[in-house]
N, C-alpha and C positions, 0 to 999 in steps of 0.2 A: 503494497499501500504506499511507503514513504518513497518509494522510487516512482511510483503511477504519481502520486501527487508533485513531487518534483519535477516533473516531464510535464505534467499541466501547466505548473508556475512557469517553466521556461517558457513553456508556448504562449502564455498568456503576458508574459511580461514583455513580451516584442510589441505590442501594441501600445505600450507606453512611449515609443519612442516617434509615434505620430505626434505633430503640433498643426497648427495653421500655417505655420512656415514650411512645415516638411511632410504635406499631404501624400505625399507616393513615395515609397520608397523601395528600392531595387533588390535584388538576392544578396548582390556585394555589399552594398553599404547596411544593410542588415546583419550581414556578418561582423561587418568593423565595429559596428554601435553596439552590439550585444556581445562582443570578444568569444564568439563562438565560430567551429568551423561551419564551413559552406554547407556539408553535407546534412547536419542536426538542423542547422536553422531551414534549410529548405523542406526538411520532414515536417517541422512544427508549422512553417507557413500553409504547407500542404494540408495538413490538420485542418488550419485555422480558416483556409479556403473554402474546404469542401464543408464546413459548418455554417457558413455564412459571413462569420467575422472578418474576412477580408475578402478581399476579390481583386483582380488583376486586369489594370488598364486593357486592351484587346489590341494595341500597337507597342506600346512600349515593354508590357509584360511587369511593368511596375507594382504592387503591392499597395494598396488606399483601404480605407475601414469601409466591411462590408453593412448589407442589411440588417444582420441578424443584429448590430448592435441596436438601429434605430429601432426594430422591436422590442428590443429589451428595455431600452431608453425611454418609451413612448409608458412600457407595464409599470415600471419602477417609478413613473413622473404620476401616474395616473392613479397609483397605490400610496406613495407618501409624496406630494406636490412640494418638492423641496424649491425649485425654481420659482414658480407661481406664489409661493409664499413668501420666498425673500428678497423677490426684484424687487415688490416696490419700496420695502425697507433700504436695501442697497441705494435706490434710485434718489430714495429723499436726504439718505445720508449723503450720495455725492452733491446733489443739489446743495444742501445746505453748508458743505464744508466748499465746495468749490473745486473739489481736486478728486481723482479717480478712488472709488471704492468696491472691494470686492467682500463675496461672501464664500470660505472653502471649508468644505465637507473632508473630516479624517480616513483617509485612504489606504489601509496599514501602514506604514511608518513616514507617508508624506500627505500631502495636504491637496486635495483636486477642489480647482474651483468650479462653483456652481451657477455664479450670475455675478456678474462686473457693470459699472456704470461709469461714466466720465461724462461731467458736461460742456466740456471744452470751452473753457471761458478763457484757458489762458493761450497763449503762442508757443509756450514748453508746455508740454506735456508728458506723462509717464506714459513709455510704449508696454502694453499688457497683453499677453497672449492668454488667453482663457483656456488654453488645451495644456499649457507648462503645468508640469507637476513641480509644487512649491516643496522643498526640503525644511522640513523641521527644523533644523539648528541654524539657518541662514536668512529666517524670515521673522517681522514681528508676529505674524499668525501663527506659524512655527513654535516661537518660542511662546506662544501664548498656551497654546494647547500643552507644549511639555510642563510649563508649569503649574496647570491645572487639571492636567488629565490624568490616567493613571500610573501609577508608578512602575510597572512591569515597561511602558512606553518610555521611560525617561530613560529607565535601565538600561534598555536595548539600544537607544540610539546614541546612549553617552560610550556604550562599551567597543563601538565598530568605528574603523576610520571613516574622517566625514571628509565631503568633498570641499576645495576650495572653490569658490565661486566669482570673487573679488580676492584682492589686495588685503578686505577689512573681516573677510570671513573669519570668524572664530571656531577652531576646530579642537581646539585643547578643552580636555573634559573638565578640567581644573575651573577652568574660566566658563565655560558654558554652565556649570553649576552654582557658579556665583552671579553670572546673570539671570537665572530660572528662579534665583530666591528672591533677586531682585524683583522681577516681575511678580512674583509671587507677595512681596510688600507692597508693594503698588497698584497691582490687578491691572495694568500695564504695559505691553511688552514694546519697545521700540527698538529698529535697527536703522542703522545709518551707512548704507553703502555695504553690505554683508551680502548680499545678492546681486544689486545691481548696482554698481558704483556709482551712478549720478541718482538715486533714490534712496530718500528716507520714509518708512513709514511705522505706521501704531496700529497695534491690534490687539483685541481682547477677546475670549472665547464664548463661543454659543454654547448651552447648555442642552441636551436633548431631556425627553419624558421621564428620565429615571435618573435624574440629578447627575450624568455623566456629560463631560466633553463629547464633542461631536464634531467639534468645525471649530473656525473663528471669523472674525470681523476686522477687517483692516481697512486704513486711508492710505495710499501712498502720493507723495508727493516731492517733483521736483530737489534736489538738497539747493538749488538755490533759491525757493521759496520754504524750506524748513527752517522759518525763523522761530525761537521759543515761545513768543507770545500766540504766533500761529499753529504754533503743534499744540498748545495748552487748548486751545479754542475746539479745535478739529479732537483731542483727546475728551471732551466734555461731550461732544456732539455723539461721537465715538460709542460710549457709555450707552447713552441714553439707547441708542440704536441697536445695541448687542442685548440691552432688556426686553427691547421688542421682539429682536430676533430668537432670542430664547425661548421665550413666550409662545410665539409662532409654532416653534417645533417642538411645543408639548413642553417646554421645562422652564425654570424660572432664575432670574438672575439672582445669585446671593447677595445677601444684604450686606454683607463684610465686604463684597467690591466697592460697595458705595463710599465705606469711610476708610478704607487703608488709607495710609499714607504717599502724598502726591511723589510722582516720579520727578528725577532731574530735569525734564522738558517740562514740567509744567508749574518747579517752583519759581 
């Protein structure tokens, strides 16, 4: 059973290499991205294609996401309408702050964005790819989840090698533990150039119906506009929006979050 599950995981993991900027991927590129031999990757791609998770371009033979995913996404949204419930909250937050806002849901040991909104009020904007998986250690959304999520998730993430995304990405477990503790004290996670060198962001957790953290809400700001007074104003609006987001997900925003000491950006 363990070997079977490993094979399934490796096959499904190939789907994570798709993004808005990389909508089609050939066999050779898949092998390079996955770090596996072509024969193994081709076998996995064939199985995914036969089951409708992928399809091939009729001319280039490159792979793209298949119709089975559309059906499953429709079933998921009909049963648990995350996008429908969170979209108005995220849109209102973006309009209130004048910056890009997004909500993401925990997917294994990373975050998957479900909705984002940008009012496009400024000449300089944050580039955002909703298909991109957000790492927990390098984003404010991820730090918020690590701070208030389950202990086994923190232990798992901090026990393995972590990827540098920019020169500011923190990968040292001791420093990350200190940052996570700061988030627990303030109730607000912050990142400054750790995932995108030109972007600062703030994030707070979203709670589900059983009181567990299921994702995060974040506002991203170009570094040139990340002034302390602006970040403090965004933080207040972000907390209010996370309260509404948690309630829409059947959870509740803990009262302790309202009385935590201010973070450095809010002082």
